[in-house]
Structures are given as structure tokens and as C-alpha cells.
C-alpha positions in Angstrom: 0.1 0.0 0.0 1.4 3.5 -0.9 2.6 5.4 2.1 0.1 8.2 1.9 -2.7 5.7 2.0 -1.2 4.0 5.1 -0.9 7.3 7.0 -4.5 8.2 5.9 -5.8 4.9 7.3 -4.2 5.5 10.6 -5.7 8.9 11.2 -9.0 9.2 13.1 -11.9 9.9 10.9 -13.0 13.6 11.1 -16.6 14.2 12.0 -18.6 15.2 8.9 -18.7 18.9 8.2 -22.5 18.9 8.5 -22.3 17.0 12.0 -19.7 19.5 13.3 -21.7 22.4 12.3 -24.9 21.0 13.9 -23.0 20.7 17.1 -21.7 24.1 17.1 -25.0 25.7 16.1 -26.3 26.4 19.7 -23.3 28.3 20.6 -23.3 30.2 17.4 -26.9 31.2 17.8 -26.2 32.3 21.5 -23.3 34.5 20.3 -25.4 36.0 17.6 -28.3 36.7 20.0 -26.0 38.2 22.7 -24.5 40.6 20.0 -28.0 41.7 18.8 -29.6 42.0 22.3 -26.8 44.1 23.6 -26.7 46.3 20.4 -30.5 46.7 20.0 -32.3 45.5 23.0 -34.7 42.8 23.5 -37.9 44.5 22.0 -36.5 45.4 18.7 -34.3 42.3 18.1 -36.0 40.0 15.8 -35.5 36.3 15.7 -34.8 36.3 11.9 -32.1 38.7 12.5 -30.4 36.3 15.0 -30.7 33.4 12.6 -29.3 35.5 9.7 -26.3 36.7 11.9 -25.7 33.0 12.9 -25.9 31.9 9.3 -28.9 29.6 9.6 -32.8 29.9 8.9 -35.3 31.1 11.4 -36.7 27.5 11.3 -33.4 26.2 12.5 -33.2 28.8 15.2 -36.7 27.5 16.6 -35.5 24.0 16.6 -33.1 25.0 19.4 -34.9 27.8 21.0 -38.7 27.8 20.5 -39.2 31.6 21.2 -37.3 34.7 21.4 -37.9 34.7 25.3 -36.4 31.2 25.6 -33.5 32.4 23.5 -32.9 35.3 25.8 -32.9 33.2 28.9 -30.5 30.8 27.3 -28.2 33.8 26.7 -28.5 35.0 30.2 -27.9 31.6 31.7 -24.6 31.2 29.6 -23.3 34.7 30.0 -24.7 36.0 33.4 -25.6 33.0 35.6 -22.5 31.1 34.8 -20.1 33.7 36.2 -22.2 34.0 39.4 -22.0 30.3 39.9 -18.2 30.2 39.3 -17.7 32.9 41.8 -19.9 31.1 44.3 -17.7 27.9 44.1 -14.6 29.9 45.2 -16.1 31.1 48.5 -15.6 27.8 50.5 -12.2 27.2 49.4 -10.9 30.6 49.9 -8.4 30.7 52.8 -7.6 34.4 53.3 -9.3 37.0 55.1 -13.0 37.9 54.3 -11.8 41.5 53.2 -9.5 39.9 50.8 -12.2 37.5 49.6 -14.6 40.3 48.9 -12.0 42.3 47.0 -11.1 39.2 44.9 -14.7 38.3 44.1 -15.4 41.9 43.0 -12.5 41.9 40.7 -13.5 38.5 39.3 -17.0 39.8 38.7 -15.5 42.4 36.5 -13.3 40.1 34.6 -15.9 37.4 34.1 -18.8 39.6 33.4 -18.4 43.4 33.6 -15.5 43.6 31.2 -17.3 41.2 28.5 -20.0 42.2 26.1 -22.5 40.4 28.2 -22.6 43.1 30.7 -24.8 45.0 28.4 -27.5 42.7 29.5 -27.6 44.6 32.8 -28.6 47.7 31.0 -31.1 45.9 28.8 -32.9 44.5 31.8 -33.1 47.9 33.5 -34.4 49.7 30.5 -36.9 47.0 29.4 -38.0 45.1 32.5 -41.2 47.1 32.8 -42.3 46.0 29.4 -41.4 42.3 29.8 -42.2 41.5 33.5 -41.8 37.7 32.9 -38.3 38.3 31.9 -37.6 40.6 34.7 -38.7 37.9 37.1 -36.6 35.4 35.5 -33.6 37.7 35.9 -34.5 38.3 39.5 -34.6 34.6 40.2 -31.6 33.3 38.3 -29.3 36.4 38.5 -30.1 38.9 41.1 -31.2 36.6 43.9 -28.1 34.2 43.5 -25.8 37.3 43.4 -27.2 38.7 46.5 -27.0 35.4 48.2 -23.4 35.2 47.2 -22.6 38.7 48.8 -24.6 37.7 51.9 -22.5 34.5 52.4 -19.3 36.6 52.1 -20.4 39.3 54.5 -21.7 36.7 57.0 -18.3 34.8 56.8 -16.7 38.0 58.0 -19.2 38.5 60.9 -18.8 34.7 61.9 -15.1 35.2 62.0 -15.2 38.2 63.9 -13.7 40.4 61.1 -16.9 42.3 60.4 -19.2 44.0 62.6 -22.9 43.3 62.8 -24.7 44.7 59.7 -28.1 45.5 58.4 -27.6 42.8 55.9 -30.1 43.7 53.2 -28.8 47.1 52.9 -25.2 46.1 53.3 -25.6 43.7 50.3 -26.9 46.5 48.1 -24.0 48.8 49.2 -21.6 46.1 47.7 -23.6 45.6 44.6 -24.8 49.1 43.7 -21.5 50.6 42.7 -20.7 47.5 40.5 -24.1 48.0 38.5 -23.2 51.7 38.2 -19.8 50.7 36.5 -21.6 48.5 33.8 -24.2 51.0 33.4 -21.6 53.8 32.7 -19.7 51.4 30.4 -22.8 50.9 28.1 -24.2 54.5 28.2 -21.9 57.4 29.1 -18.4 55.8 28.6 -18.6 55.8 24.6 -19.4 59.5 24.6 -16.7 60.6 27.2 -13.3 61.9 26.4 -10.4 59.8 27.5 -9.7 62.0 30.5 -13.2 61.3 31.8 -13.1 57.5 31.7 -13.4 55.3 34.6 -10.6 52.7 35.1 -12.8 49.7 36.2 -10.0 47.8 38.1 -9.0 50.9 40.1 -12.7 51.8 40.7 -13.5 48.4 42.1 -10.1 48.3 44.2 -11.2 51.7 45.7 -14.6 50.5 46.5 -13.5 47.4 48.0 -11.0 49.3 50.2 -13.8 51.7 51.4 -16.1 48.8 52.0 -13.8 46.7 54.0 -12.7 49.6 56.1 -16.4 50.4 56.9 -17.2 46.6 57.6 -14.3 45.9 59.9 -15.4 45.2 63.6 -14.3 48.0 66.0 -11.8 46.4 68.4 -10.7 49.5 70.1 -13.0 49.2 73.1 
């Protein structure tokens, strides 16, 4: 047998192009949907636009996602829920101080979500939730509530270890989260219009916010 044929016979058979394309399709559709939802918003984005950007027919889109609402939920689960879950998994294994943990998780939130295109979902939800209450409730249940629970766990860790003082927990949670939400809202609204000297450095902003928080949360041991 000629050498090229021997080598060819030893190589694993590649999956047919059609099969590889089919396996990649859900991810391609989610990427296209994320782009359009962030660019145009939920209401204006049409399913056929998503399909066209992904290079498939509208019918193919609905084979994977039966409605635009289900497509949006899948985008949120992939791009927003997953980073929260990844951060939550780090809390139990963290060995440093709670102040260091809080600062670390805030920076990781930016790296995994805030710095990505997906952070535009936050602006979309705030601007369109009144018109789509079911999606707003979905976002509350799968993103906001788990995020608040994650912050509560971190703050309670600090209290239990004697690092943080007793807190008005609900408002303390909002105090941690609100400046981060401001940061992504700024990124997707005012930042594109501002001169370079007026831009916010996200990592520096978060570091300053974490420092102020930890100083305010520390238990007073002077008495």
C-alpha cells in the first residue's frame, strides 16, 4: 500500500462537516443573540435577525430555542448566571481574610462579566423590564437573587469570623452591589461618549470601592 494511504488509514476519521456544524449551532446562535440583544435591546431584536447573523434559517433557530424569550433566557444563563456560579464555588475554598475575599470576588466579577459584552444585559434589563415583567422575574430569580446570596455569604463569613461588625444585611448587600451595577451602566451608556480623561478605570474603581467597604465593615476592636 502506498505510504500516503497507510498514513491516511491510521488517522481518526473527522466528523462530517454537517455534523460539526450542527453541534456548534447552539453556541453560534447564542453568540449572535447576545450581540443583537446588547446592540439593539430585547424588544427590537427579531428572531430572523439572530438566525441570519448565525448563518441559519429562522426555522433552524426555533429547533433549538422555541421562542425569542427562551433564546434570551439561554443567553442569560450562559453569560450571566455562569459567572455568578463560578464565583460562588470559590467562597468555601478561600483561605484568606474575608476582606481579601470580597475584593477578589469583586475583581473577578468584572473579569468574568463586567469586562465582557454580556454586561450590556444589565442595561437591557433595567431599561426594558417594565415592558417584559416575565423576563424581569426570570432575571431576578436566576441572576439577582443568587448574586445577593453570594454577597450575603461573604459578609456573614466576615461576621462569623469576627472580622466584620454586625450589619443591616439587606442594605449592606446593596451597598456592595450598587457601585458595580453603576460601573456596567456607565460602560454601556456614558463611557462611549466621554473623552479619555473622563473615563473610569474599572479595576481601580473596584479596588477603591472594596477598600472603602472593608474599612467600613471591620469590627471595632478599640473598646
